[in-house]
C-alpha positions as CSV (number, residue, x, y, z in Angstrom):
1,M,-4.0,-7.3,3.4
2,Y,-2.1,-10.2,1.6
3,C,1.0,-11.1,0.4
4,L,0.9,-13.6,-2.5
5,N,3.0,-15.3,-4.9
6,Y,2.1,-13.6,-8.0
7,Q,2.6,-16.7,-10.3
8,T,0.6,-19.2,-8.2
9,L,-1.6,-16.5,-5.9
10,D,-0.6,-18.7,-2.9
11,N,-0.8,-16.4,0.3
12,F,2.1,-16.0,1.9
13,W,0.6,-14.1,4.8
14,V,-2.7,-12.3,5.5
15,L,-3.3,-9.3,8.1
16,N,-7.0,-8.5,8.4
17,E,-7.1,-6.0,11.2
18,Y,-7.5,-3.1,9.0
19,T,-10.4,-0.9,8.5
20,D,-8.9,0.2,5.0
21,V,-5.5,0.3,3.9
22,L,-5.0,3.8,2.7
23,C,-1.4,3.4,1.9
24,I,1.7,1.1,1.7
25,E,5.1,2.2,1.6
26,K,8.5,0.5,1.2
27,Y,10.9,1.4,3.9
28,E,14.1,-0.8,4.0
29,E,13.3,-4.3,3.7
30,D,9.9,-3.6,5.4
31,Y,6.6,-2.1,4.7
32,I,4.9,1.2,6.5
33,V,1.0,0.6,6.4
34,Y,-1.6,3.0,7.6
35,D,-5.2,3.0,7.6
36,E,-7.6,5.6,9.2
37,L,-6.8,4.7,12.7
38,K,-3.1,3.4,13.0
39,I,0.0,2.9,11.4
40,E,2.2,-0.2,11.3
41,R,5.3,-1.0,10.2
42,I,5.5,-4.7,9.0
43,D,8.3,-7.0,7.9
44,K,8.2,-9.1,4.8
45,K,7.1,-12.1,6.7
46,G,4.2,-10.6,7.6
47,T,5.1,-9.7,11.3
48,V,4.0,-6.5,12.8
49,R,7.2,-4.9,14.1
50,W,5.0,-2.3,16.1
51,S,1.7,-0.3,15.7
52,F,0.5,3.0,16.7
53,H,-3.0,4.1,17.3
54,C,-3.8,7.7,16.7
55,I,-6.5,9.6,19.0
56,D,-8.7,10.5,16.0
57,H,-8.5,9.5,12.3
58,F,-5.5,10.0,10.2
59,V,-7.6,12.4,7.9
60,S,-7.4,16.2,7.5
61,Y,-10.8,18.1,6.8
62,K,-8.5,21.3,6.0
63,G,-6.6,19.7,3.3
64,T,-3.5,19.4,5.1
65,E,-1.3,16.8,3.9
66,N,-2.0,13.8,6.5
67,F,0.8,11.4,5.9
68,I,4.6,12.2,5.0
69,L,7.8,10.1,5.1
70,Y,10.6,12.1,5.9
71,D,14.4,11.0,6.2
72,K,14.1,10.3,10.0
73,Y,10.5,10.2,10.9
74,I,6.9,10.1,9.5
75,K,4.7,13.0,10.0
76,M,0.7,12.5,10.2
77,V,-1.9,14.8,10.8
78,D,-5.5,13.8,12.3
79,S,-8.7,15.2,11.9
80,N,-8.3,17.7,14.5
81,E,-5.1,19.4,13.0
82,V,-3.0,17.5,15.8
83,V,0.4,16.4,14.3
84,Y,2.2,13.3,15.1
85,R,5.8,12.6,14.4
86,I,6.6,8.9,14.9
87,S,10.3,7.3,14.3
88,Y,10.9,4.5,11.9
89,E,11.2,2.5,15.0
90,G,7.5,3.4,16.2
91,E,8.6,5.8,18.9
92,D,6.4,8.6,19.7
93,L,9.2,11.6,19.2
94,D,6.7,14.0,20.7
95,N,5.0,12.4,23.4
96,I,1.8,13.4,21.7
97,R,-0.4,11.1,24.3
98,E,1.2,12.7,27.5
99,N,1.9,16.1,26.0
100,Y,-1.6,17.0,24.6
101,F,-4.0,14.0,25.7
102,V,-4.3,13.4,29.5
103,K,-6.4,10.8,30.9
104,E,-8.4,11.3,33.9
105,S,-9.4,8.9,36.8
106,N,-12.4,8.4,35.4
107,N,-11.4,7.1,32.4
108,K,-12.9,9.6,30.0
109,G,-10.5,11.1,27.6
110,C,-9.6,14.9,28.4
111,L,-8.2,16.9,25.8
112,T,-6.5,19.5,27.9
113,K,-3.8,21.1,26.2
114,F,-5.4,20.9,22.8
115,L,-8.5,22.3,24.0
116,N,-6.5,25.4,25.2
117,I,-4.7,25.5,21.9
118,F,-8.1,25.4,20.1
119,K,-9.5,28.2,22.5
120,S,-6.4,30.6,21.9
121,K,-6.9,30.1,18.2
122,N,-10.7,31.4,18.5
């Protein structure tokens, strides 16, 4: 992602840590940027103010709108239909990592709550 002077095409700044940029939204004096795996808030100088990585891709295979900016938070949905609510300060409002995803001592991810919810729906 580049910030260019449109008259000279000189770079003001460059960020290249993205797989694909899916969306850029203006928020106050900053930008909310997300790709398949993360969402970030970037100021106009190109400084990443915060970054949030999801457990799975921010893509819904069921057609759920997967990225919505509300007044007080940003809602995202991943490919498992898990809903994330992130404040504009980068705070995980639902403690999604603690409430849905528990890390086992052997460092393999364990989807305990998610699997229980999934089983109850089937």
